[in-house]
Backbone bond lengths (Angstrom), bond angles and torsions (degrees), N, CA, C in turn:
res aa  C-N    CA-C-N  psi(-1)  N-CA   C-N-CA  omega(-1)  CA-C   N-CA-C  phi
1 M - - - 1.422 - - 1.497 113.86 -
2 T 1.297 123.38 119.94 1.344 123.46 -176.20 1.552 112.57 -120.00
3 I 1.324 119.79 132.91 1.415 130.05 -177.85 1.512 113.11 -116.76
4 N 1.351 116.17 128.55 1.485 119.68 174.66 1.504 111.90 -96.95
5 F 1.351 116.26 143.51 1.446 122.05 174.37 1.519 111.20 -122.22
6 N 1.327 110.16 149.55 1.596 113.97 174.61 1.514 108.85 -120.18
7 N 1.299 123.37 -5.15 1.400 119.93 -171.00 1.594 113.01 -139.82
8 V 1.337 114.50 34.73 1.432 119.59 -179.84 1.519 105.63 -122.01
9 Y 1.362 113.82 125.80 1.449 121.56 -179.53 1.516 115.22 -128.97
10 L 1.314 117.12 154.63 1.460 121.47 178.80 1.494 106.20 -93.94
11 K 1.376 114.50 115.35 1.501 117.82 -177.35 1.479 113.07 -84.16
12 E 1.353 115.11 -48.68 1.452 120.33 -177.31 1.464 111.67 -161.54
13 V 1.399 119.62 157.75 1.416 123.81 -179.13 1.536 107.70 -135.33
14 S 1.364 115.41 163.64 1.475 121.81 174.52 1.514 111.79 -148.99
15 T 1.311 115.92 153.81 1.454 120.55 -177.67 1.530 111.05 -142.14
16 V 1.359 116.31 131.46 1.471 116.06 169.81 1.524 104.03 -130.03
17 A 1.331 115.56 149.26 1.485 118.57 -174.73 1.470 115.23 -149.62
18 G 1.354 116.83 163.42 1.445 121.35 -175.12 1.564 113.97 -85.04
19 K 1.205 115.26 -175.48 1.448 121.20 -175.73 1.491 116.60 -66.39
20 D 1.334 117.22 -32.54 1.475 119.74 178.06 1.575 108.80 -72.52
21 E 1.255 114.47 -38.19 1.537 120.89 177.56 1.550 107.90 -67.00
22 K 1.264 115.23 -38.16 1.475 119.74 179.08 1.527 111.47 -58.60
23 E 1.343 114.87 -35.65 1.479 120.09 178.92 1.511 113.38 -85.24
24 G 1.328 117.39 -2.42 1.479 119.90 177.52 1.475 114.61 -81.29
25 N 1.366 112.47 -158.63 1.501 117.95 -173.77 1.495 116.20 -74.24
26 Y 1.399 113.76 -19.90 1.451 116.80 -172.24 1.558 110.82 -115.50
27 G 1.321 118.59 16.01 1.457 122.71 -170.90 1.542 112.85 -55.06
28 K 1.309 115.94 -37.08 1.485 118.65 -175.66 1.558 111.39 -81.97
29 L 1.328 117.89 -2.65 1.491 120.80 -178.40 1.518 112.28 -98.17
30 F 1.297 119.34 -17.70 1.443 121.23 -177.10 1.563 113.78 -71.27
31 D 1.275 112.00 145.03 1.543 118.80 -177.29 1.586 107.76 -65.77
32 K 1.312 118.18 -35.37 1.440 124.27 -175.18 1.549 109.86 -155.21
33 T 1.302 113.97 141.72 1.497 119.17 173.72 1.482 109.80 -131.88
34 Y 1.351 114.18 158.74 1.487 123.60 177.04 1.500 112.00 -111.49
35 D 1.277 116.09 155.74 1.447 119.59 -175.31 1.552 112.32 -98.47
36 D 1.375 120.21 -5.83 1.384 123.76 174.69 1.492 110.81 -153.08
37 Y 1.277 116.88 171.82 1.494 122.46 -179.60 1.472 114.40 -64.64
38 Y 1.362 117.62 -26.34 1.459 118.57 -175.44 1.523 115.40 -85.46
39 A 1.299 119.33 -13.05 1.469 123.67 179.06 1.574 109.75 46.94
40 S 1.333 113.17 43.50 1.534 119.69 179.77 1.512 112.24 64.94
41 C 1.342 120.77 18.62 1.414 122.66 175.28 1.516 111.94 -105.77
42 K 1.282 118.67 174.43 1.474 125.14 -179.40 1.537 113.77 -77.72
43 T 1.379 115.57 -34.84 1.457 119.85 -174.19 1.532 108.04 -134.41
44 F 1.325 115.32 162.58 1.445 119.79 176.24 1.485 113.13 -64.10
45 E 1.331 117.07 -35.64 1.499 121.73 178.41 1.453 111.95 -64.26
46 Q 1.317 114.95 -45.06 1.447 118.69 175.83 1.547 113.74 -63.97
47 A 1.320 114.10 -33.27 1.459 117.66 175.92 1.538 111.21 -63.11
48 E 1.288 112.97 -40.50 1.536 116.08 178.74 1.570 108.30 -67.24
49 E 1.197 120.19 -35.97 1.491 121.61 177.33 1.510 108.90 -63.62
50 K 1.325 115.59 -40.05 1.561 118.95 -177.48 1.531 105.47 -72.50
51 M 1.321 123.44 -36.94 1.463 118.43 175.42 1.534 114.68 -61.06
52 I 1.269 113.60 -39.56 1.542 117.31 173.25 1.502 111.46 -54.63
53 K 1.350 115.24 -54.21 1.462 121.56 -178.61 1.617 111.79 -56.63
54 D 1.270 110.10 -45.03 1.517 115.03 179.19 1.555 112.31 -62.78
55 S 1.357 112.49 -40.89 1.504 113.29 -179.98 1.469 113.88 -68.71
56 V 1.357 115.40 -37.53 1.552 117.68 174.52 1.487 112.24 -63.68
57 D 1.423 117.79 -45.04 1.429 118.24 178.09 1.536 115.50 -59.83
58 I 1.313 114.55 -34.33 1.516 119.48 -176.93 1.532 103.01 -75.73
59 V 1.292 125.98 -47.92 1.437 121.66 -176.06 1.513 113.27 -65.91
60 L 1.314 117.38 -33.38 1.466 118.55 170.04 1.568 115.26 -64.28
61 R 1.248 115.51 -39.56 1.466 120.79 -178.99 1.608 109.00 -68.27
62 K 1.383 114.84 -42.18 1.470 116.58 177.95 1.471 110.93 -68.24
63 A 1.269 121.20 -34.04 1.480 122.45 -178.77 1.545 110.77 -85.01
64 K 1.371 118.76 -1.16 1.451 123.25 -176.58 1.505 113.67 54.57
65 L 1.348 114.45 44.92 1.460 122.45 -177.56 1.578 108.99 -126.41
66 K 1.337 114.89 160.75 1.452 119.97 174.24 1.581 109.37 -114.29
67 L 1.274 113.71 167.26 1.487 113.70 -179.18 1.505 111.88 -59.57
68 D 1.343 118.46 -28.38 1.430 121.98 -179.51 1.513 109.87 -65.67
69 N 1.289 120.48 -22.23 1.432 122.43 179.40 1.567 112.97 -83.41
70 I 1.278 117.77 -9.27 1.477 125.53 178.43 1.492 108.58 -88.00
71 D 1.370 119.91 123.93 1.443 121.56 178.75 1.506 111.75 -84.75
72 V 1.367 115.68 -32.60 1.464 118.24 -177.00 1.487 108.17 -147.85
73 I 1.369 118.12 138.42 1.420 120.22 168.48 1.478 112.67 -109.14
74 I 1.271 121.49 133.35 1.459 125.66 175.37 1.413 110.93 -114.91
75 G 1.344 119.66 130.83 1.460 123.51 -172.45 1.492 109.98 -133.63
76 A 1.365 117.69 147.65 1.440 121.12 176.64 1.570 109.79 -149.66
77 D 1.336 116.15 146.73 1.460 123.18 173.09 1.551 109.94 -153.16
78 L 1.258 117.86 -167.79 1.441 121.99 -174.09 1.484 115.04 -103.01
79 L 1.322 117.77 -12.64 1.465 118.93 -172.33 1.537 115.14 -84.10
80 N 1.361 112.60 161.50 1.464 117.83 178.65 1.562 115.14 -46.73
81 Q 1.225 116.73 125.77 1.534 122.47 178.55 1.538 107.24 59.66
82 I 1.276 121.12 30.86 1.482 125.52 -178.72 1.538 110.44 32.22
83 T 1.278 113.10 56.73 1.515 116.93 -173.78 1.574 113.61 -72.24
84 P 1.323 123.02 -29.73 1.479 117.56 177.58 1.539 109.98 -58.52
85 N 1.350 115.36 -45.34 1.495 119.35 -178.24 1.538 107.99 -70.33
86 A 1.283 116.98 -44.01 1.429 120.62 -179.46 1.621 112.22 -55.20
87 Y 1.313 115.62 -45.42 1.451 119.86 178.84 1.519 111.21 -69.50
88 A 1.364 115.99 -40.76 1.499 119.52 178.14 1.538 110.96 -61.57
89 S 1.362 115.81 -39.03 1.463 118.98 -176.41 1.521 113.76 -59.33
90 V 1.332 117.85 -26.37 1.450 121.10 177.39 1.560 111.90 -53.65
91 S 1.322 114.64 -50.92 1.474 123.48 -176.41 1.590 109.82 -67.44
92 F 1.374 115.71 -24.27 1.411 118.07 -174.76 1.592 109.58 -77.55
93 N 1.282 113.72 -34.49 1.495 120.93 178.79 1.553 110.99 55.48
94 R 1.307 117.32 45.74 1.442 123.80 175.27 1.501 109.00 -130.14
95 P 1.323 118.07 162.24 1.478 122.09 176.54 1.548 104.79 -56.81
96 F 1.359 114.80 135.91 1.459 120.23 -170.42 1.523 109.54 -133.50
97 L 1.302 117.12 134.64 1.442 127.61 170.39 1.479 112.57 -116.11
98 G 1.289 122.27 115.95 1.353 122.67 176.46 1.542 109.14 -95.75
99 V 1.322 120.86 129.76 1.462 122.08 -176.82 1.471 108.80 -129.69
100 Y 1.362 116.66 160.09 1.446 118.48 179.53 1.586 105.76 -148.15
101 N 1.325 113.79 122.05 1.425 124.88 163.97 1.475 111.50 -138.24
102 A 1.330 116.67 31.46 1.476 123.85 -179.90 1.550 106.98 57.75
103 C 1.301 114.74 -134.26 1.556 118.22 -174.38 1.548 112.99 -73.64
104 A 1.349 117.01 -2.49 1.459 118.76 174.34 1.449 112.28 -96.53
105 S 1.319 116.77 11.26 1.464 121.36 -175.04 1.482 117.06 -67.15
106 M 1.352 117.46 -28.84 1.485 123.02 178.48 1.544 110.12 -59.45
107 C 1.287 116.23 -49.00 1.442 120.10 179.01 1.539 113.68 -72.74
108 E 1.354 113.43 -30.50 1.513 115.66 175.70 1.481 107.62 -64.20
109 E 1.376 119.31 -41.28 1.433 119.90 -178.69 1.495 111.93 -60.33
110 I 1.316 114.94 -45.51 1.464 119.18 -176.56 1.509 109.12 -65.38
111 I 1.288 119.84 -36.20 1.462 121.68 178.48 1.570 108.12 -63.89
112 I 1.311 117.51 -46.70 1.440 119.04 -179.57 1.575 113.02 -68.37
113 G 1.317 112.18 -40.90 1.478 115.56 178.05 1.503 114.70 -62.61
114 S 1.352 114.07 -42.61 1.493 119.12 177.35 1.487 112.00 -63.51
115 S 1.328 116.93 -36.80 1.439 119.03 176.96 1.530 112.87 -68.39
116 L 1.315 118.03 -38.82 1.484 122.05 172.41 1.464 114.00 -59.20
117 L 1.287 115.19 -34.32 1.540 116.39 -179.19 1.545 111.11 -70.81
118 Q 1.338 118.20 -9.65 1.443 116.96 176.95 1.582 110.03 -76.01
119 N 1.341 115.96 -10.83 1.440 120.28 175.94 1.530 109.70 -84.85
120 K 1.354 115.40 132.81 1.510 119.30 -172.59 1.503 107.94 -63.53
121 N 1.280 126.03 -21.71 1.444 126.53 -174.01 1.596 110.82 -89.39
122 V 1.281 115.78 -3.59 1.496 121.14 -178.67 1.532 109.63 -113.02
123 N 1.360 116.16 119.13 1.463 119.60 -177.72 1.491 114.00 -115.19
124 N 1.397 117.34 -32.26 1.455 123.19 178.86 1.488 111.40 -136.90
125 V 1.366 112.05 128.78 1.465 119.17 178.35 1.546 108.50 -121.09
126 L 1.326 118.50 128.63 1.433 122.22 176.42 1.543 109.72 -102.60
127 C 1.327 114.34 130.39 1.465 118.95 -175.36 1.599 107.08 -121.30
128 N 1.337 115.91 127.28 1.514 112.96 175.83 1.597 108.42 -134.02
129 V 1.274 111.16 151.42 1.473 117.36 175.19 1.566 108.27 -134.56
130 S 1.292 115.23 150.25 1.501 117.54 -178.36 1.619 106.44 -144.52
131 S 1.362 110.57 156.92 1.426 118.96 168.16 1.467 109.59 -155.29
132 H 1.285 117.38 160.19 1.491 119.71 -179.10 1.535 106.30 -144.97
133 N 1.279 116.56 131.40 1.474 121.82 -175.88 1.524 113.12 -55.49
134 M 1.317 112.74 -47.95 1.479 118.29 -174.03 1.531 112.25 -69.94
135 T 1.371 115.80 -42.20 1.451 119.57 -178.12 1.540 110.73 -66.59
136 A 1.329 116.09 -43.82 1.403 120.27 -177.61 1.579 114.22 -70.99
137 E 1.285 116.57 -38.91 1.414 122.68 -178.31 1.559 109.48 -62.80
138 R 1.375 117.22 -46.58 1.411 114.45 -178.17 1.455 115.90 -78.95
139 Q 1.352 118.97 -13.10 1.460 121.92 174.65 1.564 109.35 -82.49
140 Y 1.308 118.53 -44.38 1.407 122.39 -169.12 1.530 116.84 -93.69
141 R 1.414 112.50 -25.10 1.536 114.16 -176.32 1.494 108.46 -128.50
142 N 1.381 118.12 -96.10 1.451 119.21 -175.51 1.594 106.73 -126.58
143 P 1.251 113.95 157.53 1.469 118.34 174.44 1.550 108.93 -56.69
144 V 1.308 118.63 139.31 1.420 119.01 -177.49 1.492 114.22 -63.28
145 E 1.330 114.87 -23.94 1.463 118.91 177.82 1.567 112.47 -73.00
146 Y 1.318 116.17 -16.89 1.461 119.79 -178.06 1.463 111.95 -64.76
147 G 1.313 118.33 -33.65 1.459 121.01 177.33 1.513 114.47 70.95
148 C 1.334 117.81 26.28 1.462 119.52 179.71 1.550 112.51 -66.84
149 P 1.285 118.38 131.81 1.491 119.64 177.30 1.563 108.82 -70.76
150 K 1.336 114.87 143.86 1.417 119.95 -175.30 1.618 111.08 -108.64
151 P 1.191 116.36 143.00 1.524 120.63 176.33 1.479 112.87 -65.84
152 K 1.370 114.47 157.79 1.475 118.84 -178.07 1.516 112.61 -61.76
153 R 1.271 119.17 -22.57 1.437 120.66 -177.37 1.519 113.41 -78.32
154 S 1.313 116.61 -13.44 1.487 120.50 -179.21 1.476 112.76 -69.54
155 T 1.297 118.40 160.24 1.483 124.33 177.09 1.506 107.51 -116.62
156 F 1.286 114.16 170.21 1.526 123.99 -172.70 1.451 113.22 -118.75
157 T 1.326 120.67 108.04 1.434 124.56 -171.26 1.503 110.33 -57.32
158 V 1.331 117.72 128.40 1.500 122.58 -178.98 1.514 108.69 -78.03
159 T 1.291 113.60 137.67 1.478 124.96 177.76 1.559 107.46 -97.81
160 G 1.317 116.83 115.47 1.479 117.86 177.65 1.527 109.07 163.90
161 A 1.337 113.55 178.46 1.456 121.12 175.63 1.571 107.08 -143.74
162 A 1.320 113.24 150.44 1.439 120.02 -176.58 1.572 107.61 -140.54
163 S 1.334 116.70 143.03 1.408 121.88 179.56 1.525 111.51 -133.83
164 N 1.346 113.91 152.59 1.492 118.87 172.12 1.546 108.54 -137.50
165 I 1.277 114.61 156.03 1.486 119.23 168.30 1.478 111.86 -119.31
166 L 1.342 115.85 117.82 1.438 124.85 177.37 1.494 108.15 -93.12
167 T 1.374 116.05 137.10 1.467 118.68 -177.38 1.497 111.68 -144.91
168 K 1.333 115.54 166.30 1.439 119.92 172.84 1.534 111.10 -88.22
169 E 1.316 117.22 -12.51 1.416 123.06 175.74 1.514 112.16 -67.51
170 K 1.347 118.07 128.97 1.452 121.58 -174.27 1.533 111.97 -65.64
171 T 1.335 116.14 127.97 1.419 118.62 175.02 1.521 109.20 -129.14
172 S 1.336 117.49 -166.26 1.462 119.35 -179.00 1.535 115.50 -78.81
173 I 1.320 119.35 -13.78 1.390 123.88 -175.00 1.603 108.38 -130.49
174 K 1.346 115.18 131.18 1.466 118.32 179.72 1.522 108.97 -120.54
175 V 1.366 112.95 157.85 1.444 122.58 168.76 1.492 105.02 -93.91
176 S 1.358 118.19 104.04 1.453 122.24 -173.84 1.538 112.34 -86.55
177 S 1.347 117.63 -33.75 1.437 121.88 -177.50 1.533 110.42 -160.43
178 V 1.328 114.44 156.63 1.459 121.16 177.65 1.563 107.17 -140.56
179 S 1.318 113.25 152.21 1.464 122.25 174.25 1.432 114.00 -125.30
180 I 1.325 121.69 121.30 1.405 123.98 178.11 1.477 109.53 -84.50
181 G 1.308 120.73 125.26 1.404 122.79 -174.33 1.556 112.44 -81.71
182 T 1.369 111.60 173.19 1.478 117.58 177.24 1.522 109.54 -119.13
183 T 1.322 115.92 137.06 1.465 120.90 -172.20 1.507 106.22 -64.26
184 T 1.341 114.37 137.32 1.523 121.88 -173.75 1.564 105.18 -130.37
185 D 1.263 112.43 141.75 1.550 118.63 176.36 1.511 108.87 -136.03
186 M 1.276 114.41 112.53 1.512 121.79 -178.96 1.530 112.72 -100.52
187 G 1.381 113.78 10.46 1.480 116.61 172.70 1.454 113.10 86.49
188 T 1.367 120.59 3.99 1.483 122.02 178.27 1.512 112.72 -65.57
189 T 1.274 117.31 129.81 1.481 120.30 178.01 1.562 115.89 -114.43
190 D 1.315 112.10 -3.96 1.483 115.55 -175.32 1.561 111.80 -82.83
191 V 1.368 113.62 115.35 1.429 120.42 -173.38 1.540 112.71 -64.54
192 Y 1.273 118.39 -17.91 1.445 121.68 178.25 1.498 110.83 -88.54
193 D 1.313 121.81 -30.07 1.394 125.15 -171.96 1.514 115.16 -89.97
194 M 1.322 115.42 67.09 1.426 118.30 -178.28 1.540 114.51 -69.67
195 G 1.301 118.18 -27.95 1.457 122.57 176.97 1.561 113.29 -54.41
196 S 1.311 109.50 -48.75 1.546 115.97 -178.82 1.539 110.32 -68.02
197 A 1.231 118.29 -31.24 1.541 122.72 -178.22 1.555 105.48 -73.59
198 M 1.247 122.35 -32.34 1.432 121.72 -168.91 1.519 115.76 -103.60
199 A 1.323 115.87 -16.55 1.526 116.99 -169.56 1.551 113.31 -63.84
200 A 1.349 113.92 -38.26 1.519 117.41 -179.04 1.455 111.63 -66.86
201 G 1.363 117.57 -38.96 1.459 121.51 -179.33 1.582 108.95 -64.62
202 A 1.323 115.26 -41.99 1.491 120.87 177.56 1.488 109.97 -61.55
203 A 1.293 118.47 -45.24 1.474 123.29 178.81 1.543 109.75 -56.65
204 R 1.307 114.46 -50.13 1.477 119.67 -177.91 1.535 111.77 -59.63
205 T 1.322 116.35 -43.00 1.510 118.77 -178.39 1.503 109.72 -69.59
206 I 1.359 119.73 -38.52 1.476 122.83 179.13 1.627 107.95 -61.05
207 Y 1.333 112.35 -47.94 1.496 119.79 -178.67 1.576 108.47 -59.19
208 E 1.301 118.07 -50.99 1.459 123.18 -176.13 1.551 109.70 -65.29
209 H 1.356 119.15 -40.24 1.456 117.67 178.61 1.536 113.10 -65.78
210 L 1.341 117.13 -42.41 1.451 118.92 176.49 1.476 111.02 -62.87
211 K 1.332 120.27 -42.05 1.441 121.90 -179.27 1.530 108.83 -66.96
212 D 1.306 119.71 -46.17 1.484 118.55 -174.72 1.499 113.37 -71.51
213 T 1.308 117.70 -28.88 1.505 122.81 177.26 1.537 110.94 -90.30
214 N 1.218 120.72 -4.01 1.495 125.88 -179.83 1.529 110.58 55.00
215 T 1.396 112.51 46.52 1.468 118.15 -179.81 1.530 107.02 -125.92
216 T 1.346 113.97 169.20 1.477 120.70 179.27 1.571 106.37 -123.55
217 V 1.305 114.03 171.49 1.437 120.24 175.66 1.532 113.01 -54.86
218 D 1.297 115.93 -32.51 1.529 119.66 -178.64 1.489 109.93 -69.35
219 D 1.342 121.51 -16.72 1.482 121.92 -179.22 1.498 109.41 -75.75
220 Y 1.296 121.70 -8.39 1.454 124.03 -170.27 1.547 108.72 -117.86
221 D 1.303 115.93 136.87 1.450 121.45 171.97 1.545 112.85 -71.86
222 L 1.289 113.68 -29.92 1.414 119.99 -174.62 1.524 109.43 -155.86
223 I 1.356 119.08 138.00 1.494 124.83 168.08 1.546 103.95 -120.33
224 L 1.354 113.20 111.05 1.447 120.64 -176.28 1.510 111.01 -105.97
225 T 1.266 120.42 114.96 1.459 122.02 176.22 1.516 106.91 -94.13
226 G 1.399 112.03 167.08 1.452 121.19 -166.36 1.533 114.38 -75.44
227 D 1.314 115.51 -82.45 1.476 115.72 -173.36 1.521 107.16 -147.06
228 L 1.234 120.21 60.47 1.440 125.81 176.91 1.520 110.66 -78.05
229 G 1.285 120.70 -26.48 1.443 123.74 -179.44 1.531 109.86 79.21
230 V 1.284 116.68 177.75 1.476 121.49 -173.66 1.539 110.52 -65.22
231 Y 1.293 119.12 -38.23 1.468 121.31 179.21 1.541 114.16 -77.13
232 G 1.309 112.59 -41.48 1.472 117.99 177.13 1.528 109.48 -63.16
233 K 1.316 118.12 -38.93 1.460 120.78 -178.39 1.500 109.46 -62.05
234 E 1.309 117.18 -43.00 1.461 123.41 174.91 1.520 111.38 -58.44
235 I 1.286 118.02 -46.97 1.411 121.74 -176.74 1.544 111.31 -64.41
236 L 1.298 114.84 -44.44 1.472 124.15 173.46 1.567 111.29 -44.91
237 N 1.293 114.41 -55.95 1.439 121.96 -169.53 1.614 108.26 -71.12
238 V 1.386 117.47 -34.95 1.430 118.82 169.95 1.483 113.54 -66.33
239 Y 1.325 118.46 -43.60 1.468 122.50 -177.20 1.561 109.77 -61.76
240 L 1.416 113.46 -48.77 1.468 117.98 177.72 1.482 114.30 -55.38
241 D 1.340 116.21 -40.34 1.444 122.25 -179.26 1.493 111.98 -67.71
242 E 1.327 115.38 -48.39 1.507 119.56 -172.90 1.509 117.22 -80.90
243 V 1.363 115.06 -28.90 1.440 121.58 -178.74 1.515 113.73 -99.58
244 Y 1.352 118.52 -40.36 1.407 119.10 -178.28 1.512 116.24 -111.72
245 D 1.336 118.08 0.31 1.454 124.40 -176.38 1.512 109.77 53.42
246 I 1.361 116.89 50.59 1.440 120.25 -179.96 1.617 106.28 -125.08
247 D 1.315 113.14 126.62 1.434 120.10 179.28 1.599 106.20 -109.15
248 L 1.263 115.23 116.70 1.434 122.70 179.50 1.537 113.64 -73.39
249 K 1.339 115.21 -13.39 1.408 125.87 -178.32 1.544 109.86 48.91
250 D 1.356 115.25 -131.87 1.459 119.75 176.39 1.476 117.97 -93.65
251 K 1.403 115.25 12.61 1.416 121.80 -176.05 1.474 115.73 -83.79
252 H 1.436 116.44 -12.21 1.446 121.79 -168.17 1.534 110.03 -101.06
253 E 1.359 113.50 135.95 1.448 117.45 166.20 1.526 109.70 -139.93
254 D 1.323 120.33 159.36 1.447 120.11 -178.82 1.529 108.14 -123.07
255 S 1.273 115.83 133.80 1.517 120.08 -170.55 1.520 109.19 -64.71
256 A 1.313 119.68 -34.36 1.423 123.63 -178.36 1.602 113.20 -62.49
257 C 1.348 111.90 -28.46 1.461 119.68 -176.29 1.471 109.01 -83.12
258 I 1.271 124.70 -20.36 1.424 122.76 -169.66 1.531 115.56 -123.94
259 I 1.344 116.97 -6.56 1.457 118.09 179.55 1.521 112.11 -67.60
260 Y 1.358 116.60 -35.79 1.419 121.02 -177.52 1.556 110.03 -107.40
261 D 1.289 114.51 163.20 1.455 121.79 171.50 1.474 106.42 -88.57
262 R 1.288 118.81 86.47 1.472 121.88 -170.26 1.554 113.20 -66.71
263 K 1.332 117.59 -21.49 1.410 121.39 176.62 1.471 112.35 -66.36
264 N 1.347 119.07 -42.15 1.448 122.85 -178.41 1.527 111.03 -103.60
265 Q 1.266 121.67 -19.84 1.488 122.73 177.01 1.489 107.59 -102.12
266 T 1.285 117.32 72.74 1.429 123.55 -175.56 1.468 117.91 -63.37
267 K 1.337 116.01 -23.74 1.449 121.79 -175.01 1.613 110.91 -72.21
268 V 1.299 114.42 -14.16 1.478 117.81 178.32 1.543 114.18 -74.95
269 K 1.303 113.81 -12.21 1.472 121.52 178.68 1.532 112.83 57.93
270 A 1.439 115.73 -110.77 1.499 120.73 -179.31 1.471 111.67 -80.59
271 G 1.281 122.45 -1.37 1.422 122.79 179.60 1.593 113.33 124.49
272 G 1.315 115.72 -163.72 1.435 120.30 -175.66 1.533 112.64 -88.52
273 S 1.323 112.60 168.88 1.460 120.09 171.50 1.475 109.96 -157.22
274 G 1.395 115.85 -177.82 1.504 117.35 -174.16 1.506 111.75 99.38
275 P 1.340 116.72 151.33 1.456 119.76 -178.85 1.566 114.60 -60.80
276 T 1.378 114.47 -21.51 1.476 116.04 -177.80 1.477 111.84 -87.06
277 C 1.349 120.65 -5.54 1.434 123.38 -178.95 1.473 110.94 -60.58
278 I 1.328 116.83 -61.45 1.521 120.38 -178.19 1.534 109.85 -67.55
279 A 1.338 115.77 -28.53 1.441 114.20 -177.64 1.529 111.76 -72.02
280 L 1.286 118.18 -43.90 1.504 121.20 177.12 1.547 110.90 -58.79
281 V 1.328 117.93 -41.32 1.529 115.45 176.03 1.515 113.35 -70.35
282 T 1.322 114.81 -39.24 1.512 117.40 -178.34 1.508 111.76 -66.22
283 Y 1.325 115.67 -47.97 1.483 119.81 -172.90 1.565 112.80 -78.01
284 T 1.284 116.09 -0.91 1.513 118.39 174.41 1.510 109.39 -114.56
285 D 1.296 118.63 -83.14 1.466 121.61 -171.60 1.543 112.62 -68.10
286 I 1.341 117.65 -43.23 1.485 118.07 -178.72 1.509 114.42 -66.08
287 I 1.304 115.39 -48.30 1.461 120.42 -177.79 1.525 109.57 -65.54
288 N 1.379 118.22 -41.37 1.416 121.31 178.37 1.612 109.29 -57.97
289 K 1.339 114.75 -48.14 1.435 118.96 -179.20 1.590 112.11 -63.39
290 M 1.295 116.05 -33.38 1.501 116.79 177.00 1.512 109.56 -71.36
291 R 1.260 120.97 -36.40 1.410 123.83 177.84 1.453 113.76 -69.11
292 E 1.386 115.40 -27.91 1.428 122.09 178.34 1.552 112.90 -85.59
293 G 1.260 117.27 -4.26 1.402 122.78 -174.83 1.515 117.84 79.82
294 K 1.289 120.37 10.32 1.498 128.51 -178.76 1.520 108.79 -79.01
295 L 1.304 121.05 -31.75 1.449 128.21 175.29 1.582 109.23 -124.23
296 N 1.240 115.08 138.29 1.531 118.97 177.82 1.476 115.25 -115.55
297 K 1.341 116.07 -28.47 1.497 118.25 -176.21 1.536 105.97 -146.03
298 V 1.330 115.63 118.01 1.519 121.80 -176.46 1.487 108.82 -127.59
299 L 1.331 116.11 135.69 1.451 121.61 176.17 1.525 107.46 -109.31
300 L 1.381 115.15 113.89 1.416 121.16 176.59 1.497 110.34 -89.39
301 V 1.297 118.18 130.18 1.503 122.02 -179.91 1.530 106.90 -126.81
302 A 1.336 116.96 93.01 1.437 120.18 -178.32 1.573 106.73 -83.26
303 T 1.328 114.78 142.06 1.469 121.30 -173.56 1.507 108.41 -123.01
304 G 1.341 114.31 135.26 1.494 118.97 -178.56 1.553 112.30 -132.00
305 A 1.240 116.06 136.79 1.514 123.78 173.28 1.511 107.74 -96.64
306 L 1.310 119.46 112.94 1.435 123.05 -173.87 1.535 113.59 -89.03
307 M 1.259 112.60 59.97 1.530 117.91 -171.94 1.571 106.13 -101.40
308 S 1.310 110.94 162.02 1.441 122.21 177.46 1.528 107.75 -140.84
309 P 1.334 116.61 140.38 1.472 120.09 -179.62 1.556 110.75 -57.89
310 T 1.259 115.74 -36.32 1.555 121.43 177.94 1.483 110.22 -61.95
311 M 1.431 117.73 -48.76 1.430 118.53 -178.18 1.499 113.74 -71.23
312 I 1.364 117.85 -31.45 1.441 121.42 178.63 1.557 107.11 -67.14
313 N 1.326 116.61 -37.01 1.477 119.47 179.82 1.557 111.57 -68.25
314 Q 1.254 114.72 -21.22 1.518 122.63 176.33 1.535 110.11 -89.67
315 K 1.349 118.48 6.97 1.431 124.00 174.24 1.521 114.75 63.32
316 L 1.406 112.81 33.88 1.394 119.35 177.29 1.561 110.41 -93.97
317 S 1.354 115.70 157.20 1.451 118.47 -177.51 1.548 109.77 -80.52
318 I 1.353 116.56 171.93 1.390 121.80 -170.41 1.521 109.12 -107.75
319 P 1.376 119.65 109.85 1.442 122.71 171.50 1.468 112.36 -71.46
320 S 1.357 114.51 158.45 1.491 116.24 -178.92 1.564 107.69 -135.97
321 I 1.300 114.36 165.11 1.483 119.72 175.38 1.553 109.29 -144.25
322 S 1.285 118.82 147.69 1.434 126.36 179.11 1.490 113.05 -141.93
323 H 1.325 115.20 126.78 1.464 120.57 -179.69 1.571 107.19 -119.42
324 A 1.371 113.64 149.46 1.463 119.74 -176.45 1.575 107.93 -116.98
325 V 1.312 114.99 142.99 1.388 124.03 170.15 1.499 113.31 -131.37
326 C 1.339 121.97 128.21 1.349 124.47 175.38 1.484 113.80 -99.10
327 L 1.366 115.37 125.85 1.490 118.63 179.99 1.609 103.54 -113.03
328 E 1.337 114.62 135.54 1.405 120.57 175.24 1.532 115.43 -129.06
329 V 1.300 116.95 142.56 1.440 119.72 175.78 1.559 109.57 -72.73
330 V 1.272 114.83 135.64 1.520 120.90 -177.59 1.466 108.59 -83.86
331 R 1.305 115.63 127.72 1.486 119.78 178.51 1.542 108.76 -99.50
């Protein structure tokens, strides 16, 4: 399902990131970084809450707005009952929507926020996503103290938070269209192999977005997927070619493959993951290039594995979801 918009603009963005991300390919572009996983807090979960607050404070300052100017805040993370965002929302004291589509949450938030802006009473929507390597790892896989070695196909959860403000006020970048994805299950059961679980869903969303908007790969300067990793990226391209007869050519990149310096940061294995992965890449390098005129039309395709530790323990497969958001430079 694809929706077109005529009056939704990206006002401002912010990014905060952890020490591993600081050492990656975009370390110099983040608004704020932390030197350890605790971010001066007592627990990893509290650190994630702090990152959300810092990200929101920064985006408001950059946009020259106050919380009272925000009509709705939309937040997403990976933890049970999205508690980091729920706890952070108390201090914001604004209408709050907590959403969850795993690592596809960034695009889900933009879809919801853009739709809310069609209401005459809503003028500014703030969206934020967060993830934390330590909180996610011990919830979804093994306690971090366990020290279990990970296979090469595994990805490394990104530590950080990222925010954007969507508005009706005309800016240099607009949200021109969005596509709501359909849940896909390819039978993958490997908790480490998120790329295989999500690739088919991403392919379906890309195909449907191109069909619904009557566009081709050549109409975009960049198609950026979320966190398929090096193996999932390869699967995506093969799947698109064989099932949908689509060749992404040199237009495709995957956030998981580029957020870290994989040559020197060997612990990240197949690349990054988490809802903040695509957000940190988009809200730094991609937005900068659009503002500089180096990119004019970008299709963001966030990918999420909708798994649960409970369902994995029941030996069930991992369904996935992928949503697309098209950003365009305003002429």
